[in-house]
Backbone bond lengths (Angstrom), bond angles and torsions (degrees), N, CA, C in turn:
res aa  C-N    CA-C-N  psi(-1)  N-CA   C-N-CA  omega(-1)  CA-C   N-CA-C  phi
1 M - - - 1.438 - - 1.530 107.78 -
2 S 1.279 115.78 137.79 1.467 119.51 -177.61 1.516 111.01 -74.24
3 R 1.326 115.17 162.31 1.471 120.37 178.93 1.522 111.82 -62.60
4 I 1.289 116.62 -37.70 1.479 121.08 -179.23 1.520 109.60 -64.83
5 T 1.316 118.07 -42.96 1.462 121.77 179.27 1.526 110.72 -64.32
6 K 1.334 116.98 -43.58 1.464 120.62 178.24 1.528 110.95 -62.79
7 A 1.313 117.07 -44.09 1.466 121.29 179.78 1.523 110.36 -63.07
8 T 1.331 116.34 -40.59 1.465 120.74 178.88 1.528 110.21 -63.48
9 L 1.320 117.00 -43.90 1.464 120.66 179.44 1.530 111.97 -64.47
10 L 1.312 117.11 -35.21 1.461 120.84 178.56 1.522 111.91 -72.64
11 L 1.325 116.84 -34.95 1.475 120.60 -178.49 1.525 113.06 -82.17
12 L 1.312 117.70 -22.49 1.464 121.24 -175.88 1.536 113.00 -55.83
13 P 1.338 120.48 -48.22 1.478 119.28 178.56 1.532 112.52 -62.02
14 V 1.319 117.53 -37.11 1.469 121.06 179.27 1.520 109.93 -65.02
15 L 1.336 116.59 -45.50 1.465 120.35 179.17 1.528 111.17 -63.64
16 L 1.317 116.43 -39.15 1.464 120.63 178.22 1.525 111.01 -62.89
17 L 1.327 117.26 -44.38 1.469 120.73 177.46 1.519 111.69 -62.50
18 L 1.309 117.51 -40.68 1.467 121.04 178.07 1.523 110.86 -63.63
19 A 1.323 116.45 -40.34 1.459 120.44 179.91 1.520 110.91 -65.65
20 I 1.329 116.58 -43.74 1.470 120.68 179.87 1.522 110.93 -65.54
21 S 1.321 117.06 -40.99 1.466 119.65 -177.49 1.516 112.39 -70.06
22 S 1.317 118.29 -17.09 1.458 119.82 179.51 1.529 112.16 -88.82
23 L 1.334 117.03 -6.71 1.457 120.13 177.11 1.523 109.62 -69.96
24 P 1.330 118.26 149.24 1.465 119.05 178.66 1.526 110.10 -62.42
25 A 1.310 116.44 135.96 1.467 121.43 -178.42 1.523 109.67 -71.97
26 K 1.334 115.15 134.95 1.454 120.94 175.49 1.524 107.33 -80.59
27 E 1.309 116.46 128.42 1.458 119.19 -179.15 1.519 109.05 -73.43
28 V 1.302 115.79 123.80 1.453 121.31 179.89 1.527 107.52 -107.11
29 K 1.318 115.26 118.28 1.458 119.36 178.29 1.520 107.62 -89.11
30 R 1.298 115.44 120.44 1.457 120.57 -178.38 1.522 110.04 -89.09
31 M 1.320 115.28 149.31 1.452 120.24 176.08 1.523 108.44 -67.62
32 N 1.324 116.32 141.03 1.458 120.74 -176.85 1.530 109.89 -140.85
33 L 1.322 114.63 143.60 1.462 122.13 176.35 1.516 107.24 -125.32
34 S 1.323 116.52 128.34 1.467 120.70 179.90 1.526 109.17 -143.42
35 S 1.319 115.26 174.67 1.461 121.29 176.60 1.524 108.65 -139.59
36 P 1.327 117.05 139.25 1.465 118.88 175.20 1.536 112.03 -73.54
37 E 1.341 117.43 -6.93 1.459 121.96 -176.73 1.526 114.52 -95.18
38 F 1.343 117.78 -20.93 1.462 120.53 177.76 1.523 109.14 -158.90
39 A 1.317 115.71 146.76 1.467 121.79 178.89 1.527 109.75 -88.70
40 K 1.319 116.42 162.15 1.469 121.17 178.00 1.518 110.02 -53.74
41 G 1.338 114.50 130.35 1.459 120.44 177.53 1.516 115.12 79.46
42 Q 1.328 117.42 -0.18 1.465 121.80 -177.69 1.533 110.95 -101.64
43 P 1.336 116.45 165.05 1.472 119.71 -178.99 1.531 113.60 -62.78
44 I 1.321 114.39 139.39 1.462 122.03 173.44 1.528 106.37 -82.10
45 P 1.341 118.82 129.48 1.463 119.99 179.92 1.532 112.48 -57.26
46 A 1.319 116.36 144.10 1.468 123.30 -177.62 1.523 112.96 -55.69
47 K 1.319 117.21 -28.39 1.463 122.16 178.94 1.534 111.46 -51.88
48 Y 1.342 116.96 -32.67 1.463 122.24 -175.56 1.525 112.56 -95.44
49 S 1.326 116.41 14.80 1.464 122.36 -177.66 1.525 110.96 -117.19
50 C 1.340 115.65 178.67 1.462 121.11 176.50 1.529 111.13 -67.71
51 K 1.312 117.97 -15.39 1.472 122.37 177.87 1.519 111.87 -86.42
52 G 1.333 116.36 -8.82 1.461 121.36 -178.75 1.513 110.73 -121.29
53 D 1.337 115.81 -133.13 1.463 121.61 -178.52 1.531 113.03 -82.22
54 D 1.350 116.84 -11.05 1.462 122.80 179.73 1.524 111.74 54.23
55 V 1.337 115.81 44.35 1.462 122.58 175.98 1.523 108.12 -115.49
56 N 1.328 115.65 154.77 1.464 118.76 -179.64 1.527 111.22 -67.81
57 P 1.333 116.42 145.07 1.462 119.41 175.47 1.526 109.71 -74.71
58 P 1.330 117.02 157.93 1.460 118.60 174.51 1.527 109.14 -67.50
59 L 1.327 115.88 141.65 1.459 121.98 179.80 1.522 109.23 -127.08
60 V 1.326 116.34 140.85 1.459 122.72 179.74 1.529 107.93 -112.95
61 I 1.333 115.81 129.85 1.469 122.56 -176.90 1.527 108.69 -113.78
62 E 1.338 115.83 129.77 1.462 120.77 179.31 1.527 110.17 -137.18
63 G 1.330 115.26 153.06 1.456 121.08 171.79 1.513 116.08 72.86
64 V 1.312 118.38 27.63 1.472 120.92 178.31 1.529 108.56 -67.34
65 P 1.326 118.70 130.45 1.462 120.79 179.11 1.531 111.41 -57.03
66 A 1.321 116.04 140.38 1.469 121.57 -177.51 1.523 112.24 -59.02
67 E 1.333 117.24 -30.43 1.468 119.97 -177.45 1.531 113.63 -83.37
68 A 1.309 118.29 -1.27 1.472 121.53 179.94 1.527 110.44 -65.01
69 K 1.317 115.13 139.31 1.472 121.57 178.37 1.526 111.66 -105.78
70 A 1.337 116.22 -16.93 1.464 120.93 -179.73 1.525 108.95 -165.25
71 L 1.326 115.12 162.53 1.460 122.49 173.87 1.518 108.21 -120.22
72 A 1.318 115.92 153.56 1.463 121.89 174.47 1.521 107.59 -132.84
73 L 1.329 116.36 152.09 1.461 121.87 -178.00 1.525 109.55 -138.22
74 I 1.321 115.13 133.72 1.460 121.33 173.52 1.520 106.99 -129.90
75 M 1.325 116.42 129.96 1.471 121.06 173.87 1.522 106.66 -114.41
76 D 1.340 116.03 127.08 1.461 118.29 178.62 1.516 112.51 -146.37
77 D 1.323 114.45 167.04 1.466 124.39 -179.24 1.521 108.10 -122.28
78 P 1.352 117.16 102.71 1.458 118.87 -179.38 1.530 113.45 -76.96
79 D 1.336 117.60 -5.34 1.460 121.60 -177.01 1.524 113.55 -94.43
80 A 1.320 117.43 1.13 1.462 121.07 -179.07 1.533 110.03 -62.58
81 P 1.334 117.74 141.24 1.466 120.35 -177.15 1.529 114.33 -63.22
82 V 1.329 117.99 -22.74 1.465 121.13 -179.05 1.523 112.05 -95.51
83 G 1.318 118.00 9.20 1.462 122.65 -174.48 1.515 108.90 105.81
84 T 1.312 116.71 -179.68 1.473 120.35 -176.42 1.528 110.53 -56.01
85 W 1.338 114.20 126.66 1.470 121.41 179.59 1.519 107.68 -104.72
86 V 1.321 117.03 123.12 1.459 122.38 -176.17 1.529 109.67 -92.29
87 H 1.328 115.90 126.76 1.464 122.45 -176.88 1.528 113.65 -101.80
88 W 1.340 116.81 -27.40 1.467 118.92 -175.98 1.519 109.00 -158.22
89 V 1.328 116.25 135.62 1.462 123.18 178.09 1.526 107.05 -133.42
90 M 1.334 115.92 123.87 1.467 119.17 -177.05 1.539 109.55 -149.69
91 W 1.326 116.96 143.01 1.460 121.73 178.24 1.518 109.71 -146.94
92 N 1.338 115.17 174.39 1.466 123.89 -176.15 1.528 112.16 58.89
93 I 1.325 115.24 34.83 1.462 121.31 170.70 1.527 105.64 -75.29
94 E 1.327 117.29 132.47 1.465 120.60 179.56 1.523 109.82 -58.32
95 P 1.343 117.91 134.24 1.463 120.09 -178.42 1.527 113.48 -66.18
96 S 1.312 117.43 -16.73 1.473 120.66 177.34 1.534 111.83 -80.65
97 T 1.324 117.54 -3.42 1.461 122.10 -179.07 1.529 109.84 -64.07
98 K 1.300 116.11 125.33 1.472 121.85 -179.90 1.523 111.72 -101.47
99 Q 1.334 116.06 -22.00 1.458 119.13 177.86 1.525 110.52 -155.26
100 I 1.311 113.93 151.75 1.454 121.40 171.36 1.516 104.31 -111.75
101 A 1.303 116.19 114.42 1.459 120.91 -175.73 1.527 111.14 -69.60
102 Q 1.309 115.32 157.54 1.462 121.76 175.73 1.527 108.91 -53.98
103 S 1.319 116.26 138.44 1.460 122.94 175.79 1.531 112.65 54.71
104 S 1.340 116.34 44.27 1.464 118.65 -179.06 1.516 111.95 -147.62
105 V 1.312 113.81 163.28 1.464 123.07 173.73 1.521 104.99 -125.43
106 P 1.335 118.49 129.10 1.465 119.92 179.77 1.528 111.87 -57.85
107 A 1.332 116.17 144.34 1.465 121.57 178.69 1.520 110.19 -54.34
108 G 1.316 117.12 131.95 1.455 122.54 177.54 1.519 115.18 87.43
109 A 1.326 117.01 -14.67 1.471 120.06 179.84 1.525 109.55 -74.09
110 Q 1.314 115.37 152.36 1.460 121.04 178.34 1.524 108.96 -116.14
111 Q 1.330 115.77 143.10 1.456 121.12 178.54 1.524 109.79 -109.95
112 G 1.327 114.23 142.08 1.449 120.98 177.37 1.520 110.36 -105.14
113 I 1.312 114.86 -166.86 1.460 122.84 -174.48 1.531 111.56 -87.89
114 N 1.331 116.25 129.35 1.468 120.35 174.49 1.531 109.15 -93.39
115 S 1.316 117.02 -175.46 1.473 120.05 -177.14 1.526 113.55 -69.87
116 W 1.324 117.92 -13.77 1.465 121.37 174.39 1.528 110.28 -87.46
117 K 1.341 116.32 2.90 1.470 122.70 -178.57 1.519 111.48 67.26
118 R 1.345 116.07 32.56 1.465 122.04 178.38 1.523 109.75 -119.62
119 N 1.329 115.62 153.27 1.464 122.56 177.57 1.525 110.43 -96.95
120 N 1.319 116.50 59.56 1.459 119.18 176.83 1.526 109.55 -162.42
121 Y 1.301 115.00 -178.84 1.459 121.83 177.43 1.521 109.14 -74.17
122 G 1.312 115.66 137.75 1.460 122.04 172.21 1.519 106.54 -127.96
123 G 1.299 117.25 118.96 1.459 121.27 -173.63 1.518 114.91 -72.97
124 P 1.328 115.19 170.01 1.460 120.62 177.08 1.527 111.03 -53.13
125 C 1.342 115.65 139.17 1.459 120.85 -178.61 1.529 109.31 -160.46
126 P 1.338 116.92 57.86 1.462 118.10 -175.94 1.523 112.24 -68.00
127 P 1.342 118.05 144.87 1.460 120.80 179.32 1.534 111.89 -68.06
128 S 1.331 115.91 -29.90 1.468 120.45 177.85 1.518 108.67 -166.45
129 G 1.317 115.97 162.45 1.452 121.11 176.65 1.515 114.07 69.70
130 T 1.315 114.89 -172.49 1.461 122.54 178.44 1.520 108.52 -102.35
131 H 1.320 115.68 129.82 1.461 121.43 179.33 1.525 109.75 -115.69
132 R 1.335 114.51 156.21 1.462 121.34 175.58 1.531 108.34 -100.67
133 Y 1.324 115.10 138.96 1.463 121.82 179.94 1.517 108.43 -122.51
134 F 1.343 115.70 120.54 1.454 121.78 -177.07 1.515 110.28 -105.29
135 F 1.334 115.86 122.57 1.457 123.19 170.30 1.531 103.99 -97.22
136 K 1.330 117.83 109.78 1.461 122.00 -176.84 1.521 109.32 -108.61
137 L 1.339 115.15 121.74 1.462 121.67 -177.16 1.523 109.49 -110.51
138 Y 1.335 116.05 135.44 1.458 122.38 -178.21 1.526 109.81 -125.71
139 A 1.330 117.48 134.16 1.464 122.89 171.10 1.525 106.27 -96.76
140 L 1.330 115.83 127.75 1.466 120.78 -173.34 1.530 113.00 -113.80
141 K 1.324 115.51 150.86 1.465 122.77 178.58 1.518 112.16 -71.72
142 E 1.318 116.62 -19.92 1.462 120.69 -177.57 1.523 111.05 -153.12
143 R 1.327 114.56 160.34 1.459 120.22 174.27 1.529 107.98 -73.89
144 L 1.321 115.59 157.64 1.460 120.35 -177.76 1.525 110.57 -113.61
145 D 1.310 115.72 136.57 1.466 121.80 177.76 1.523 107.40 -102.05
146 L 1.332 115.55 90.53 1.463 121.51 -175.49 1.529 109.93 -128.38
147 P 1.326 117.24 149.65 1.466 120.31 178.09 1.531 111.63 -77.70
148 A 1.315 116.19 162.96 1.470 122.24 178.88 1.523 111.95 -64.96
149 S 1.320 118.00 -13.47 1.463 122.12 179.44 1.538 112.10 -85.47
150 T 1.335 117.29 6.48 1.465 122.23 -176.90 1.528 111.30 -68.29
151 T 1.331 115.83 132.27 1.469 122.63 176.50 1.530 108.79 -94.00
152 S 1.322 116.57 171.99 1.462 119.83 178.57 1.531 110.79 -62.59
153 Q 1.325 117.19 -38.13 1.472 119.95 178.95 1.528 111.11 -64.49
154 Q 1.317 116.57 -40.63 1.462 120.29 178.45 1.532 110.48 -67.62
155 L 1.327 116.74 -38.19 1.460 120.36 177.10 1.527 109.87 -63.85
156 E 1.329 116.89 -46.29 1.467 120.21 178.82 1.530 110.87 -59.21
157 H 1.320 117.12 -39.75 1.466 121.01 177.71 1.537 110.41 -64.10
158 A 1.332 116.79 -43.89 1.469 121.41 -179.17 1.530 111.67 -66.25
159 M 1.326 117.26 -28.69 1.474 121.69 -179.62 1.525 112.33 -80.39
160 H 1.314 118.21 -15.18 1.465 121.74 -175.23 1.533 110.99 -52.67
161 G 1.325 116.04 125.42 1.456 121.90 179.93 1.513 114.56 80.55
162 K 1.333 117.72 1.94 1.464 121.59 -176.84 1.527 112.96 -117.23
163 V 1.329 117.40 1.67 1.464 121.62 -175.96 1.530 110.69 -85.89
164 L 1.331 115.89 121.53 1.463 122.24 176.92 1.524 111.35 -88.62
165 A 1.317 116.24 -37.62 1.467 122.26 -178.12 1.518 107.85 -158.74
166 Q 1.324 115.42 157.92 1.461 119.73 175.78 1.519 109.62 -151.57
167 C 1.311 114.75 157.51 1.461 121.48 177.46 1.521 107.42 -154.89
168 E 1.326 115.81 172.53 1.458 118.53 179.43 1.518 110.81 -149.35
169 L 1.309 113.70 157.16 1.454 123.51 173.44 1.514 106.10 -125.82
170 M 1.328 115.97 124.48 1.462 120.12 179.57 1.514 109.07 -113.19
171 G 1.333 114.91 130.34 1.455 121.76 173.87 1.508 108.20 -127.87
172 T 1.318 116.50 164.22 1.462 120.82 -179.16 1.531 109.61 -116.68
173 F 1.336 114.58 161.95 1.461 119.61 174.25 1.513 108.50 -156.25
174 S 1.331 116.11 142.93 1.462 121.66 175.11 1.510 108.77 -144.20
175 H 1.316 115.39 152.82 1.468 120.52 177.33 1.512 108.94 -77.44
């Protein structure tokens, strides 16, 4: 092979990368979960804890992929002394849902079992110190047929291979 041919073959991938990088970037809207009651990494108001009304905070959902068939939500506390403590398990939330109102469950959504062995939201209630609380939202390729006795681990197993996008909102709480 001639030197010119070898040089051309070596430069071809570099030229291709330069050409691709000069194309206009496609704007990718990422899925996002937020709350009007607290910012990421900031304290969750007591109203949403065991010291208050123990109701879920309002959540705002944005950027759900168009191909999503359902959403799922898990809220947990990885700082609990007994291991991760699950506060809320929910699936089959309509992908068109833009917000989950305070003290509510979206129509058609199903709730699973939290660490208190209840099928509902249980607010932050750390025994001591400051804990982190993660609201994890998943966009799924399909709806899930699961019983009300489903735990967060079982939900995570059922979602395996079906997640299109995910995001999280983390807030803190301390007594």
